[in-house]
C-alpha positions in Angstrom: 6.1 -9.6 8.4 7.7 -6.5 7.2 9.9 -8.0 4.4 7.3 -10.4 2.9 4.6 -7.6 2.7 7.1 -5.2 1.1 8.1 -7.9 -1.5 4.4 -8.6 -2.3 3.9 -4.9 -2.8 6.9 -4.6 -5.0 5.6 -7.4 -7.2 2.2 -5.7 -7.5 3.9 -2.4 -8.3 6.0 -4.0 -11.0 2.9 -5.7 -12.5 1.1 -2.3 -12.5 4.2 -0.8 -14.0 3.9 -3.3 -16.9 0.2 -2.6 -17.4 0.8 1.2 -17.4 3.8 0.8 -19.8 1.7 -1.2 -22.2 -1.2 1.3 -22.1 1.3 4.2 -22.6 3.0 2.5 -25.6 -0.3 1.7 -27.3 -1.5 5.3 -26.8 1.6 6.8 -28.4 1.9 4.1 -31.1 -1.8 4.5 -32.0 -2.3 0.8 -31.7 -5.6 -0.7 -30.6 -5.3 -2.4 -27.1 -5.7 -6.2 -26.9 -9.1 -6.6 -25.3 -11.3 -9.7 -24.7 -14.3 -7.5 -24.1 -14.8 -6.4 -27.7 -14.3 -2.7 -28.3 -14.6 -1.6 -24.7 -10.9 -0.9 -24.3 -10.8 1.1 -27.5 -13.9 3.1 -26.4 -12.3 3.9 -23.0 -8.8 4.6 -24.5 -10.3 7.0 -27.1 -12.7 8.8 -24.7 -12.4 12.4 -23.5 -11.4 11.0 -20.0 -8.4 9.2 -21.4 -6.4 12.5 -21.1 -6.0 15.0 -18.3 -5.1 18.4 -19.7 -3.7 16.7 -22.8 -1.6 14.2 -20.8 -2.6 10.6 -21.4 -3.9 9.0 -18.2 -1.8 5.9 -19.0 1.3 8.1 -18.8 0.2 9.5 -15.4 -0.3 5.9 -14.3 3.1 5.0 -15.5 4.7 7.9 -13.5 2.6 6.9 -10.5 3.8 3.3 -10.6 7.4 4.4 -11.0 7.0 6.5 -7.9 5.4 3.6 -5.9 8.1 1.2 -7.1 10.9 3.7 -6.1 9.3 4.2 -2.7 9.4 0.5 -2.1 13.0 0.1 -3.2 14.3 2.8 -0.9 15.4 1.9 2.7 12.4 1.0 4.8 11.8 4.0 7.1 8.6 5.7 8.3 9.1 8.5 5.7 9.2 6.0 2.8 6.3 4.1 4.2 4.3 7.4 4.3 5.4 8.2 0.8 4.2 4.8 -0.4 0.9 5.3 1.4 0.4 8.8 -0.1 1.3 7.6 -3.6 -1.0 4.6 -3.4 -3.8 6.8 -1.9 -3.6 9.3 -4.8 -3.4 6.4 -7.4 -6.3 4.5 -5.8 -8.5 7.7 -5.6 -7.7 8.7 -9.2 -8.3 5.2 -10.4 -11.6 5.1 -8.6 -12.6 8.3 -10.4 -11.6 6.8 -13.7 -13.6 3.6 -13.0 -16.6 5.8 -12.1 -16.2 7.5 -15.5 -16.0 4.1 -17.3 -19.2 2.9 -15.6 -21.4 6.0 -15.8 -20.0 8.2 -18.6 -18.3 5.9 -21.1 -20.5 2.9 -20.4 -17.6 0.5 -21.1 -15.0 -1.2 -19.0 -11.4 -1.5 -20.1 -10.0 -4.7 -18.6 -6.5 -3.2 -18.5 -7.8 -0.2 -16.6 -9.8 -2.4 -14.3 -6.7 -4.6 -13.6 -4.7 -1.4 -12.7 -7.5 -0.3 -10.4 -7.4 -3.6 -8.6 -3.6 -3.5 -8.3 -3.7 0.1 -6.9 -6.5 -0.9 -4.4 -4.4 -3.8 -3.2 -1.3 -1.6 -3.0 -3.2 1.0 -1.0 -4.6 -1.5 1.5 -1.1 -3.0 1.9 0.5 0.3 2.3 -2.0 1.4 4.9 -1.6 -1.8 6.8 2.2 -1.5 6.6 2.3 2.1 7.7 0.0 1.4 10.7 1.6 -1.8 11.9 5.4 -1.4 11.2 7.4 0.8 13.5 11.0 2.1 13.3 11.4 2.1 17.1 12.5 -1.2 18.7 10.0 -2.9 20.9 10.4 -2.0 24.5 11.1 -4.7 27.0 8.2 -5.7 29.2 8.3 -3.9 32.6 9.3 -5.9 35.6 6.4 -7.3 37.6 5.3 -5.3 40.6 5.7 -6.8 44.0 2.5 -8.4 45.4 0.3 -6.2 47.6 -1.9 -7.0 50.5 -1.7 -9.7 53.3 0.4 -12.1 51.2 3.0 -9.4 50.6 3.2 -8.6 54.3 3.7 -12.2 55.3 6.3 -12.7 52.6 8.1 -9.5 53.7 7.9 -10.7 57.4 9.4 -14.0 56.4 12.2 -12.3 54.5 12.8 -10.0 57.5 13.0 -12.8 60.0 15.5 -14.6 57.8 17.6 -11.5 57.6 17.5 -11.0 61.4 18.5 -14.6 62.0 21.7 -14.2 59.9 22.9 -11.2 61.7 
């Protein structure tokens, strides 16, 4: 289960990387985003919430997706799974905040931003599942069964003892 989940997460991260790259390019190029929802994407991309301290949110997303992708490409250890979980948690939380702003402050939904929010949510859920279920320690062998107790054990022991005495 470890390898297929990690591959699925890597595919999701690369798709998110593509979305964030596109949004970053259109921001710096001054191009209007392709949007099937009319001017919603333009409204979101040009809002006051499209930048954080002057840094485009799309660029922050791109950096986040690069970090998530890098954490998935490094050797699979508990520390890298924790890094992936932390990065996806921060990304999912920030994306949730931005979605809140889209709904209640901007009153428009950018389909690119919404797709990134869905990707980050899926990555976070997968990272949490992966962190909780995958272990670096090998599975321990099952302990040997205990000898039976009670009357049956005494009669079995007596039978073994009588056979031992008969041989000597």
